[in-house]
LUMMINU-470405 format. One record per residue: x, y, z of N, C-alpha, C, O, CB in turn; residue number from 0; residue in one letter. Coordinates in steps of 0.1 Angstrom, whole numbers, plus 5000, padded with zeros to 4 digits. Glycine has a CB too. Example, Ala and Ser with C-alpha at 12.3 -4.5 7.8 and 13.67 -1.06 7.14 Angstrom:
<atoms>
 n_east n_north n_up ca_east ca_north ca_up c_east c_north c_up o_east o_north o_up cb_east cb_north cb_up   i aa
   5132    4943 5078    5123     4955  5078   5132    4967 5078   5142    4967 5085    5113     4955  5090   0  A
   5128    4978 5071    5137     4989  5071   5129    5000 5079   5134    5011 5080    5141     4994  5057   1  S
</atoms>
This chain:
<atoms>
 n_east n_north n_up ca_east ca_north ca_up c_east c_north c_up o_east o_north o_up cb_east cb_north cb_up   i aa
   8260    2472 6267    8255     2472  6253   8239    2474 6254   8233    2466 6261    8259     2460  6245   0  M
   8234    2483 6246    8220     2485  6245   8213    2475 6236   8217    2473 6225    8216     2499  6241   1  F
   8202    2469 6241    8195     2459  6233   8180    2463 6231   8174    2467 6241    8196     2445  6239   2  R
   8175    2462 6219    8161     2465  6217   8154    2451 6217   8158    2441 6212    8159     2472  6203   3  M
   8142    2452 6223    8134     2440  6225   8120    2441 6220   8115    2452 6220    8134     2435  6239   4  T
   8114    2430 6215    8100     2430  6212   8093    2422 6223   8097    2412 6228    8097     2423  6198   5  D
   8081    2428 6227    8074     2421  6238   8060    2417 6233   8054    2425 6226    8072     2431  6250   6  S
   8056    2405 6237    8043     2401  6233   8037    2391 6244   8045    2385 6251    8043     2394  6219   7  Y
   8024    2390 6244    8017     2381  6254   8011    2370 6247   8006    2371 6236    8007     2390  6262   8  W
   8011    2358 6254    8005     2346  6249   7994    2342 6259   7997    2340 6271    8015     2335  6246   9  I
   7982    2341 6255    7971     2336  6264   7971    2321 6263   7970    2315 6252    7958     2342  6260  10  E
   7971    2314 6275    7971     2300  6275   7960    2296 6286   7955    2304 6293    7985     2294  6279  11  K
   7957    2283 6286    7947     2278  6295   7953    2265 6301   7960    2257 6295    7934     2275  6288  12  N
   7949    2263 6314    7952     2251  6321   7940    2247 6330   7930    2253 6329    7965     2252  6329  13  N
   7942    2238 6339    7931     2233  6347   7926    2244 6357   7915    2243 6362    7935     2221  6355  14  Q
   7935    2254 6359    7931     2265  6368   7924    2277 6361   7921    2286 6367    7943     2270  6376  15  N
   7923    2276 6348    7918     2287  6340   7928    2294 6331   7939    2289 6330    7911     2297  6349  16  G
   7924    2305 6325    7934     2312  6316   7945    2319 6324   7943    2323 6335    7926     2322  6308  17  P
   7956    2319 6318    7967     2327  6323   7975    2333 6311   7973    2329 6300    7977     2318  6332  18  Y
   7984    2342 6315    7991     2350  6304   8006    2347 6306   8012    2347 6317    7988     2365  6305  19  Y
   8012    2346 6294    8027     2344  6294   8033    2354 6285   8029    2356 6273    8031     2329  6289  20  E
   8042    2362 6291    8048     2373  6283   8062    2368 6278   8070    2362 6285    8050     2385  6292  21  Q
   8064    2371 6265    8077     2368  6259   8084    2381 6255   8077    2390 6249    8075     2359  6247  22  K
   8096    2382 6257    8104     2394  6252   8116    2388 6245   8125    2381 6250    8108     2403  6264  23  Q
   8117    2392 6232    8127     2386  6223   8138    2397 6220   8134    2408 6217    8122     2380  6211  24  T
   8150    2394 6221    8161     2403  6218   8162    2405 6203   8163    2396 6195    8174     2398  6223  25  D
   8161    2418 6199    8161     2421  6184   8175    2420 6179   8177    2420 6167    8156     2436  6182  26  R
   8185    2419 6187    8199     2419  6182   8202    2406 6175   8213    2405 6169    8208     2421  6194  27  S
   8193    2396 6176    8195     2384  6168   8198    2372 6176   8199    2361 6171    8206     2386  6158  28  G
   8200    2374 6189    8203     2363  6198   8191    2354 6200   8192    2342 6202    8209     2367  6211  29  S
   8179    2360 6199    8167     2352  6201   8164    2347 6215   8155    2339 6217    8167     2340  6192  30  G
   8171    2353 6225    8169     2349  6239   8156    2355 6244   8153    2366 6242    8181     2352  6247  31  K
   8149    2347 6252    8138     2352  6260   8142    2358 6273   8149    2352 6281    8127     2341  6262  32  T
   8138    2371 6275    8143     2378  6287   8135    2373 6299   8123    2373 6299    8142     2393  6285  33  M
   8142    2370 6310    8135     2365  6322   8130    2377 6330   8137    2388 6331    8145     2357  6331  34  E
   8118    2376 6336    8112     2386  6344   8111    2382 6359   8107    2371 6362    8098     2390  6339  35  K
   8116    2391 6368    8116     2387  6382   8105    2396 6389   8104    2408 6387    8130     2390  6388  36  T
   8098    2389 6398    8088     2396  6406   8093    2395 6421   8096    2385 6426    8074     2389  6405  37  I
   8093    2407 6427    8097     2408  6441   8085    2410 6450   8077    2419 6447    8108     2419  6443  38  Y
   8084    2402 6460    8072     2404  6469   8077    2404 6484   8085    2396 6488    8062     2391  6467  39  I
   8072    2414 6491    8075     2416  6505   8062    2416 6512   8054    2425 6511    8083     2429  6508  40  R
   8059    2405 6520    8047     2404  6528   8046    2415 6539   8056    2417 6545    8046     2390  6533  41  M
   8034    2420 6541    8033     2429  6552   8032    2421 6565   8028    2410 6565    8020     2438  6550  42  R
   8036    2428 6576    8036     2421  6589   8021    2419 6594   8018    2408 6599    8044     2429  6599  43  N
   8013    2429 6592    8000     2428  6597   7990    2436 6589   7994    2447 6583    7999     2433  6612  44  K
   7978    2432 6588    7968     2439  6580   7955    2438 6588   7951    2428 6593    7966     2432  6566  45  L
   7948    2450 6588    7934     2450  6594   7924    2453 6582   7927    2462 6574    7933     2462  6605  46  Q
   7914    2445 6583    7904     2447  6572   7890    2444 6577   7889    2436 6587    7907     2438  6560  47  C
   7880    2448 6571    7866     2445  6575   7862    2431 6572   7869    2424 6564    7856     2455  6568  48  P
   7851    2426 6578    7847     2413  6575   7842    2410 6561   7838    2420 6554    7835     2409  6585  49  E
   7844    2398 6556    7840     2394  6543   7847    2401 6532   7842    2402 6521    7825     2395  6541  50  L
   7859    2406 6535    7867     2413  6525   7874    2404 6516   7879    2393 6520    7877     2423  6532  51  Q
   7875    2407 6503    7884     2399  6494   7898    2405 6495   7900    2417 6492    7878     2400  6479  52  K
   7908    2397 6498    7921     2402  6500   7929    2401 6486   7930    2390 6481    7929     2394  6511  53  L
   7934    2412 6482    7942     2412  6469   7957    2412 6473   7960    2415 6485    7938     2425  6461  54  L
   7965    2409 6463    7979     2409  6466   7985    2422 6471   7994    2423 6479    7987     2404  6454  55  L
   7979    2433 6465    7984     2446  6469   7981    2450 6483   7987    2458 6490    7978     2457  6460  56  K
   7970    2443 6489    7967     2445  6503   7977    2438 6512   7980    2442 6523    7953     2440  6506  57  D
   7981    2426 6508    7989     2417  6516   8004    2420 6515   8012    2416 6524    7986     2403  6513  58  L
   8009    2426 6504    8023     2427  6501   8027    2439 6493   8018    2445 6487    8028     2414  6494  59  A
   8039    2443 6494    8045     2452  6485   8051    2445 6473   8057    2434 6475    8056     2461  6493  60  Q
   8049    2451 6462    8053     2444  6449   8062    2452 6441   8060    2464 6439    8040     2440  6441  61  I
   8073    2446 6436    8081     2452  6425   8081    2442 6414   8085    2431 6415    8096     2455  6431  62  I
   8077    2447 6402    8075     2438  6391   8076    2447 6378   8074    2459 6378    8062     2430  6391  63  A
   8079    2440 6367    8079     2448  6354   8065    2454 6352   8055    2449 6356    8082     2438  6342  64  P
   8065    2465 6345    8052     2473  6343   8041    2465 6337   8030    2466 6342    8055     2484  6334  65  E
   8043    2456 6327    8032     2448  6322   8026    2439 6332   8014    2435 6331    8036     2440  6310  66  P
   8034    2435 6342    8029     2425  6352   8021    2432 6364   8012    2427 6370    8040     2417  6358  67  Y
   8025    2445 6366    8022     2451  6379   8007    2452 6382   8003    2448 6393    8028     2465  6380  68  L
   7999    2457 6372    7985     2459  6375   7978    2446 6378   7970    2445 6386    7979     2466  6363  69  N
   7981    2436 6370    7975     2423  6372   7979    2417 6385   7971    2411 6392    7980     2413  6361  70  T
   7992    2419 6389    7996     2414  6402   7989    2421 6414   7985    2415 6424    8011     2415  6404  71  L
   7988    2434 6413    7982     2442  6424   7968    2438 6426   7963    2438 6438    7983     2456  6421  72  Q
   7960    2434 6416    7946     2431  6417   7944    2416 6417   7933    2411 6415    7938     2437  6406  73  N
   7954    2408 6420    7953     2394  6420   7946    2389 6433   7952    2392 6444    7967     2387  6419  74  L
   7935    2383 6433    7928     2378  6445   7936    2367 6452   7940    2357 6445    7914     2374  6442  75  P
   7938    2368 6465    7945     2358  6472   7936    2350 6482   7937    2338 6483    7957     2364  6480  76  I
   7927    2357 6488    7919     2350  6498   7906    2358 6500   7906    2370 6500    7926     2349  6512  77  Y
   7895    2350 6502    7882     2356  6505   7879    2353 6520   7878    2342 6524    7871     2350  6496  78  Q
   7877    2364 6528    7874     2362  6542   7860    2357 6543   7851    2361 6537    7876     2375  6550  79  I
   7859    2347 6552    7846     2340  6555   7841    2343 6569   7850    2347 6577    7846     2325  6551  80  R
   7829    2340 6572    7824     2342  6585   7831    2333 6595   7833    2336 6607    7809     2340  6586  81  K
   7834    2321 6591    7840     2311  6600   7855    2314 6603   7861    2307 6611    7839     2297  6595  82  E
   7861    2324 6597    7875     2327  6599   7877    2334 6612   7889    2335 6617    7880     2336  6588  83  D
   7867    2339 6618    7868     2346  6631   7877    2359 6630   7875    2367 6621    7873     2337  6642  84  K
   7886    2360 6640    7893     2373  6641   7906    2374 6634   7910    2385 6630    7895     2376  6656  85  N
   7913    2363 6633    7927     2363  6628   7928    2352 6617   7924    2341 6618    7937     2361  6639  86  F
   7936    2356 6606    7939     2347  6595   7954    2349 6592   7959    2360 6592    7930     2350  6583  87  I
   7960    2338 6590    7974     2338  6586   7976    2335 6571   7972    2324 6567    7983     2328  6595  88  I
   7981    2344 6563    7983     2342  6549   7998    2339 6547   8006    2348 6549    7978     2354  6541  89  I
   8001    2327 6543    8015     2323  6541   8020    2327 6527   8012    2327 6517    8016     2308  6543  90  D
   8033    2330 6526    8038     2334  6514   8038    2323 6503   8037    2326 6491    8053     2339  6516  91  V
   8038    2311 6507    8037     2300  6498   8023    2300 6490   8023    2298 6478    8038     2286  6505  92  I
   8013    2304 6497    8000     2305  6490   8000    2317 6480   7994    2316 6469    7989     2308  6501  93  K
   8007    2328 6484    8008     2339  6475   8016    2335 6462   8012    2338 6451    8015     2351  6482  94  V
   8027    2328 6464    8036     2324  6453   8028    2315 6444   8028    2316 6431    8048     2317  6457  95  I
   8020    2306 6450    8012     2297  6442   8002    2304 6433   8000    2300 6421    8004     2287  6451  96  D
   7995    2314 6438    7986     2322  6431   7992    2330 6420   7987    2331 6409    7978     2331  6440  97  Q
   8004    2335 6422    8011     2343  6412   8016    2334 6401   8015    2338 6389    8024     2350  6418  98  V
   8021    2322 6404    8025     2313  6393   8014    2307 6385   8016    2303 6374    8033     2302  6400  99  L
   8002    2307 6390    7991     2303  6382   7988    2313 6371   7983    2309 6360    7978     2301  6391 100  K
   7991    2326 6374    7988     2336  6364   8001    2338 6355   7999    2340 6343    7984     2349  6370 101  V
   8012    2338 6361    8025     2340  6354   8034    2328 6356   8043    2329 6364    8032     2354  6358 102  F
   8032    2317 6349    8040     2305  6352   8055    2307 6349   8063    2300 6355    8035     2294  6344 103  P
   8058    2316 6340    8072     2317  6337   8080    2327 6345   8092    2330 6344    8073     2322  6322 104  Q
   8073    2334 6355    8079     2344  6363   8088    2338 6373   8086    2327 6378    8068     2353  6369 105  A
   8098    2346 6377    8108     2343  6388   8103    2351 6400   8106    2363 6400    8123     2345  6384 106  D
   8097    2344 6410    8092     2351  6421   8102    2350 6433   8106    2340 6437    8078     2344  6426 107  V
   8106    2362 6437    8115     2363  6448   8108    2370 6460   8102    2380 6459    8128     2372  6444 108  Q
   8109    2364 6472    8103     2369  6484   8113    2376 6493   8125    2371 6494    8095     2358  6491 109  T
   8109    2387 6499    8118     2394  6509   8110    2397 6521   8098    2399 6521    8122     2408  6502 110  I
   8116    2396 6533    8110     2399  6545   8102    2388 6551   8105    2376 6549    8100     2411  6543 111  G
   8091    2391 6559    8083     2381  6566   8077    2371 6557   8074    2374 6545    8073     2387  6575 112  P
   8075    2359 6562    8069     2348  6554   8054    2347 6556   8048    2339 6548    8076     2335  6558 113  A
   8048    2354 6565    8034     2354  6567   8029    2368 6569   8036    2377 6574    8030     2345  6579 114  Q
   8016    2370 6566    8009     2382  6570   7998    2379 6579   7990    2369 6577    8003     2390  6557 115  T
   7997    2386 6591    7986     2383  6600   7975    2393 6596   7976    2405 6597    7991     2386  6615 116  I
   7963    2387 6593    7952     2395  6589   7942    2395 6601   7937    2385 6606    7945     2389  6576 117  V
   7939    2407 6606    7930     2409  6617   7917    2414 6611   7916    2425 6605    7935     2419  6627 118  E
   7906    2406 6613    7893     2410  6608   7886    2419 6618   7884    2415 6630    7885     2397  6605 119  V
   7882    2431 6614    7876     2440  6623   7861    2439 6621   7856    2442 6610    7881     2455  6620 120  I
   7854    2435 6631    7839     2434  6631   7833    2447 6636   7839    2454 6644    7834     2422  6639 121  Y
   7821    2450 6632    7814     2462  6636   7811    2461 6651   7806    2450 6656    7801     2465  6628 122  K
   7814    2471 6659    7812     2471  6673   7801    2481 6677   7800    2492 6671    7825     2473  6681 123  K
   7794    2478 6687    7784     2487  6692   7791    2498 6700   7801    2495 6707    7773     2480  6701 124  K
   7786    2510 6698    7792     2521  6706   7789    2520 6721   7777    2517 6724    7787     2535  6700 125  K
   7799    2523 6729    7797     2522  6743   7788    2533 6748   7789    2545 6743    7810     2523  6751 126  A
   7779    2531 6757    7770     2541  6762   7777    2551 6771   7787    2547 6777    7758     2534  6770 127  S
   7773    2563 6771    7780     2573  6779   7780    2569 6794   7790    2572 6801    7773     2587  6778 128  P
   7770    2563 6799    7769     2559  6813   7780    2548 6816   7787    2549 6826    7756     2553  6816 129  L
   7782    2539 6806    7793     2529  6808   7807    2536 6808   7816    2532 6816    7792     2518  6797 130  L
   7808    2545 6799    7821     2552  6797   7825    2560 6810   7836    2559 6815    7821     2562  6786 131  F
   7815    2567 6816    7817     2575  6828   7820    2565 6840   7828    2568 6848    7805     2584  6831 132  I
   7813    2554 6840    7815     2545  6851   7829    2539 6851   7835    2538 6862    7804     2533  6850 133  S
   7834    2535 6839    7847     2530  6838   7857    2540 6841   7867    2538 6848    7850     2524  6824 134  V
   7855    2552 6837    7865     2563  6839   7866    2566 6854   7877    2568 6859    7860     2576  6832 135  W
   7854    2567 6861    7854     2569  6876   7861    2558 6883   7869    2560 6893    7840     2571  6881 136  L
   7859    2546 6879    7865     2534  6885   7880    2535 6884   7887    2532 6894    7860     2521  6879 137  L
   7885    2538 6872    7900     2539  6870   7905    2551 6878   7916    2550 6883    7903     2540  6855 138  L
   7898    2562 6878    7903     2574  6885   7904    2571 6900   7915    2575 6906    7894     2586  6882 139  F
   7894    2566 6905    7894     2563  6920   7904    2553 6923   7911    2554 6934    7880     2559  6925 140  I
   7906    2542 6915    7916     2532  6918   7930    2538 6917   7938    2534 6926    7914     2521  6908 141  G
   7933    2546 6907    7946     2552  6906   7949    2561 6918   7960    2562 6923    7947     2560  6893 142  A
   7938    2569 6922    7940     2578  6934   7943    2570 6946   7952    2574 6954    7928     2587  6936 143  A
   7936    2559 6949    7939     2551  6961   7953    2545 6960   7959    2544 6970    7928     2540  6962 144  F
   7957    2541 6948    7970     2535  6947   7981    2545 6951   7991    2542 6958    7973     2530  6933 145  T
   7980    2557 6946    7990     2568  6949   7990    2571 6964   8000    2573 6970    7987     2581  6941 146  I
   7978    2572 6970    7976     2576  6984   7982    2565 6993   7989    2568 7003    7962     2579  6988 147  M
   7979    2552 6989    7985     2541  6997   8000    2541 6997   8006    2538 7007    7979     2528  6993 148  N
   8005    2543 6985    8020     2543  6983   8026    2554 6992   8036    2552 6999    8024     2546  6969 149  F
   8020    2566 6992    8025     2577  7000   8024    2574 7015   8033    2578 7023    8018     2590  6996 150  H
   8013    2568 7018    8012     2564  7033   8022    2554 7037   8027    2554 7048    7998     2559  7035 151  E
   8025    2544 7028    8035     2534  7031   8049    2540 7033   8056    2535 7042    8035     2524  7020 152  D
   8052    2550 7025    8066     2556  7027   8066    2568 7035   8076    2575 7037    8071     2559  7013 153  V
   8055    2571 7042    8054     2583  7051   8058    2596 7044   8066    2603 7049    8063     2580  7064 154  S
   8052    2598 7033    8055     2610  7025   8051    2623 7033   8059    2633 7032    8048     2610  7012 155  M
   8040    2623 7040    8036     2635  7047   8046    2638 7058   8049    2650 7060    8022     2632  7053 156  G
   8050    2628 7065    8060     2630  7076   8073    2635 7070   8080    2644 7076    8063     2617  7083 157  K
   8077    2630 7058    8089     2635  7052   8088    2650 7048   8098    2658 7050    8093     2627  7039 158  V
   8077    2654 7043    8074     2668  7040   8075    2677 7053   8081    2688 7052    8061     2670  7033 159  H
   8069    2673 7063    8069     2680  7076   8083    2682 7081   8087    2692 7086    8060     2674  7086 160  R
   8090    2670 7081    8104     2671  7086   8113    2679 7078   8122    2687 7083    8110     2656  7087 161  E
   8111    2679 7064    8119     2687  7056   8116    2702 7058   8125    2710 7057    8117     2683  7041 162  L
   8104    2705 7060    8100     2719  7062   8106    2724 7076   8111    2735 7076    8084     2720  7063 163  Y
   8106    2715 7086    8112     2719  7099   8127    2721 7098   8132    2731 7104    8109     2708  7109 164  R
   8134    2713 7090    8148     2714  7088   8152    2727 7081   8161    2734 7085    8154     2702  7081 165  I
   8144    2731 7071    8147     2743  7063   8143    2756 7070   8151    2765 7071    8140     2742  7049 166  I
   8131    2756 7076    8126     2768  7082   8127    2769 7097   8127    2780 7103    8111     2770  7079 167  T
   8129    2758 7103    8130     2758  7118   8117    2759 7125   8116    2761 7137    8139     2769  7123 168  G
   8106    2757 7117    8093     2758  7123   8085    2745 7121   8088    2738 7111    8085     2770  7117 169  K
   8075    2743 7129    8067     2731  7128   8054    2735 7120   8048    2745 7122    8063     2725  7141 170  E
   8050    2726 7110    8038     2729  7102   8032    2715 7098   8039    2707 7092    8041     2738  7090 171  D
   8020    2712 7102    8014     2700  7099   8010    2698 7085   8008    2687 7079    8002     2698  7108 172  Q
   8009    2710 7078    8005     2710  7064   8014    2719 7056   8010    2730 7053    7990     2714  7061 173  N
   8027    2715 7053    8036     2723  7046   8032    2724 7031   8038    2717 7023    8050     2718  7048 174  P
   8023    2733 7028    8018     2734  7014   8029    2738 7004   8028    2735 6992    8006     2744  7013 175  L
   8039    2745 7009    8050     2750  7001   8057    2738 6994   8063    2740 6984    8059     2759  7008 176  I
   8056    2726 7001    8062     2714  6995   8052    2705 6988   8054    2699 6978    8070     2706  7006 177  F
   8040    2705 6995    8030     2695  6990   8024    2699 6977   8021    2691 6968    8019     2695  7000 178  Q
   8022    2712 6974    8016     2717  6962   8026    2714 6950   8022    2708 6940    8012     2732  6962 179  I
   8038    2719 6951    8048     2716  6940   8050    2701 6938   8051    2696 6926    8061     2722  6942 180  P
   8050    2693 6949    8051     2679  6948   8040    2672 6940   8042    2664 6931    8052     2672  6962 181  Y
   8027    2677 6943    8016     2671  6936   8016    2675 6921   8013    2666 6913    8003     2677  6942 182  S
   8020    2687 6918    8020     2691  6904   8031    2683 6897   8030    2679 6885    8023     2706  6903 183  L
   8043    2682 6904    8054     2675  6898   8051    2660 6895   8056    2654 6886    8066     2676  6906 184  G
   8042    2654 6904    8038     2640  6902   8030    2639 6889   8033    2629 6882    8030     2636  6914 185  L
   8021    2648 6887    8013     2648  6874   8022    2650 6862   8021    2643 6852    8002     2658  6874 186  G
   8031    2660 6863    8040     2663  6851   8049    2651 6848   8052    2647 6837    8048     2676  6854 187  V
   8054    2645 6859    8063     2633  6858   8056    2622 6851   8062    2615 6843    8068     2629  6871 188  G
   8043    2619 6854    8036     2608  6847   8034    2611 6833   8034    2602 6824    8022     2606  6854 189  M
   8031    2624 6829    8029     2628  6815   8042    2626 6808   8042    2620 6797    8025     2643  6814 190  I
   8054    2630 6813    8066     2628  6807   8070    2613 6806   8076    2609 6796    8078     2635  6814 191  L
   8067    2605 6816    8070     2591  6816   8062    2584 6805   8068    2576 6797    8067     2585  6829 192  F
   8049    2587 6804    8041     2580  6794   8041    2587 6780   8036    2582 6770    8026     2579  6798 193  F
   8047    2599 6779    8050     2606  6767   8037    2610 6759   8037    2610 6747    8059     2597  6758 194  N
   8026    2612 6767    8014     2616  6761   8006    2626 6769   8007    2626 6781    8005     2603  6759 195  H
   8000    2635 6762    7990     2644  6768   7977    2641 6761   7975    2646 6750    7994     2660  6767 196  V
   7969    2633 6768    7957     2628  6762   7961    2619 6750   7968    2609 6752    7946     2639  6758 197  F
   7957    2623 6738    7961     2615  6726   7973    2621 6719   7977    2616 6708    7949     2614  6717 198  Q
   7978    2632 6724    7990     2639  6717   8003    2634 6722   8005    2634 6735    7988     2654  6718 199  K
   8012    2629 6713    8025     2625  6717   8034    2637 6719   8034    2646 6711    8031     2615  6707 200  R
   8042    2637 6729    8051     2648  6732   8063    2648 6722   8066    2658 6716    8057     2648  6746 201  I
   8069    2636 6720    8080     2635  6711   8079    2621 6705   8071    2613 6708    8094     2637  6717 202  N
   8089    2618 6696    8088     2605  6688   8094    2593 6696   8092    2582 6692    8096     2606  6676 203  E
   8100    2596 6708    8106     2585  6715   8095    2577 6722   8086    2582 6728    8115     2590  6726 204  E
   8095    2563 6721    8084     2555  6727   8086    2555 6742   8097    2556 6747    8085     2541  6722 205  P
   8075    2554 6749    8075     2553  6763   8078    2539 6768   8076    2530 6760    8062     2558  6769 206  S
   8083    2537 6780    8085     2523  6785   8073    2514 6784   8074    2502 6781    8090     2523  6799 207  P
   8061    2520 6786    8049     2512  6784   8047    2508 6770   8043    2496 6767    8037     2520  6789 208  L
   8049    2517 6760    8048     2513  6746   8058    2502 6742   8055    2494 6734    8050     2526  6738 209  E
   8070    2503 6748    8080     2493  6744   8075    2479 6750   8077    2469 6743    8094     2496  6750 210  V
   8070    2479 6762    8065     2466  6767   8053    2461 6760   8052    2449 6757    8061     2468  6782 211  E
   8044    2470 6755    8033     2466  6747   8037    2460 6734   8032    2451 6729    8023     2477  6746 212  M
   8048    2467 6728    8053     2462  6715   8059    2448 6717   8057    2439 6708    8064     2472  6710 213  F
   8067    2446 6727    8073     2432  6729   8062    2422 6731   8063    2411 6727    8082     2433  6741 214  N
   8051    2426 6739    8040     2416  6741   8033    2413 6728   8030    2402 6725    8030     2422  6751 215  Y
   8031    2423 6719    8025     2421  6707   8033    2412 6697   8028    2404 6690    8022     2435  6700 216  Q
   8046    2414 6698    8055     2406  6690   8054    2391 6694   8053    2382 6686    8070     2410  6691 217  Q
   8054    2389 6707    8052     2375  6712   8038    2369 6708   8037    2357 6704    8054     2374  6727 218  D
   8028    2378 6709    8015     2373  6705   8014    2370 6690   8008    2360 6686    8004     2384  6709 219  L
   8020    2378 6682    8020     2376  6667   8027    2363 6664   8023    2355 6656    8027     2388  6660 220  D
   8039    2361 6671    8046     2348  6668   8038    2336 6672   8039    2326 6666    8060     2349  6676 221  Q
   8031    2337 6683    8022     2326  6688   8012    2323 6677   8009    2311 6674    8016     2329  6701 222  Y
   8005    2334 6672    7995     2331  6662   8000    2326 6649   7994    2318 6643    7988     2345  6659 223  M
   8012    2330 6645    8019     2325  6633   8021    2310 6634   8019    2303 6624    8032     2332  6630 224  I
   8025    2305 6646    8027     2291  6648   8015    2283 6649   8013    2272 6643    8036     2289  6660 225  V
   8005    2288 6657    7993     2280  6660   7981    2283 6651   7973    2274 6650    7989     2284  6674 226  H
   7981    2294 6645    7969     2297  6636   7972    2293 6621   7963    2291 6613    7965     2311  6636 227  E
   7985    2292 6618    7989     2289  6604   7988    2274 6602   7997    2266 6607    8003     2294  6601 228  N
   7979    2269 6595    7977     2254  6593   7988    2248 6585   7991    2236 6586    7963     2252  6586 229  K
   7995    2257 6577    8005     2252  6568   8018    2249 6576   8027    2242 6571    8008     2261  6557 230  E
   8020    2255 6588    8032     2254  6595   8032    2241 6604   8043    2238 6610    8034     2266  6604 231  S
   8021    2234 6605    8020     2223  6614   8015    2211 6606   8006    2212 6598    8011     2225  6626 232  M
   8021    2199 6608    8016     2187  6601   8018    2175 6610   8028    2174 6617    8024     2185  6588 233  K
   8008    2167 6611    8009     2155  6619   8010    2142 6610   8003    2141 6600    7996     2153  6628 234  E
   8020    2134 6613    8022     2121  6606   8016    2110 6615   8021    2108 6626    8037     2119  6602 235  L
   8007    2103 6610    8001     2092  6618   8005    2079 6612   8006    2077 6600    7985     2093  6618 236  K
   8007    2069 6621    8011     2056  6617   7998    2049 6612   7988    2050 6619    8017     2048  6628 237  D
   7999    2041 6602    7988     2034  6597   7986    2021 6605   7976    2013 6603    7990     2029  6582 238  D
</atoms>
């Protein structure tokens, strides 16, 4: 059954300041006030610059009636301060509290994670070209020594010479016909394993390294949620 409604807003005040209450009355004569539901889904993680004012639209996805939506999206939740350092945990309880201060009659439903991890990004100095080249050379030489030591441990050169002798019947101390394709294949294999050519991804499948980094990040996020969230821990002291 289709019902026509009248909508109006009532401005009220309390100790926290002004807030708005919306009423929708059924024209069919029942006189019932229609309930409005707000759905909030907190984001897992957010990166923002220092001293940023965090609005609800930054911290969460919102589904709400059209008259509520603009006010909710621009609702201030937290002001980042210098003493907050690198990470801040915004709990969904704080968000609900701020929403109910503005819309006391709203029915707030939360979906998904109960906290958002806010990472504060501070301005960093650009690395000097000399430092970049030094680190690059250090990593390159270290990786080269690692590969060479591994090949020496498993006697890869001897294996190539023996394989060449078995196939051709001749002795050769440097069987380049095996060594060159092997060297090229080693590089191609590493590219396929890490699924990257410089910054370009080959396909959408994550590499084993990315999976391990993801698992590590999940554990790190869970640690911060427990230890950085002041609302999740409470001490009871005996008098």
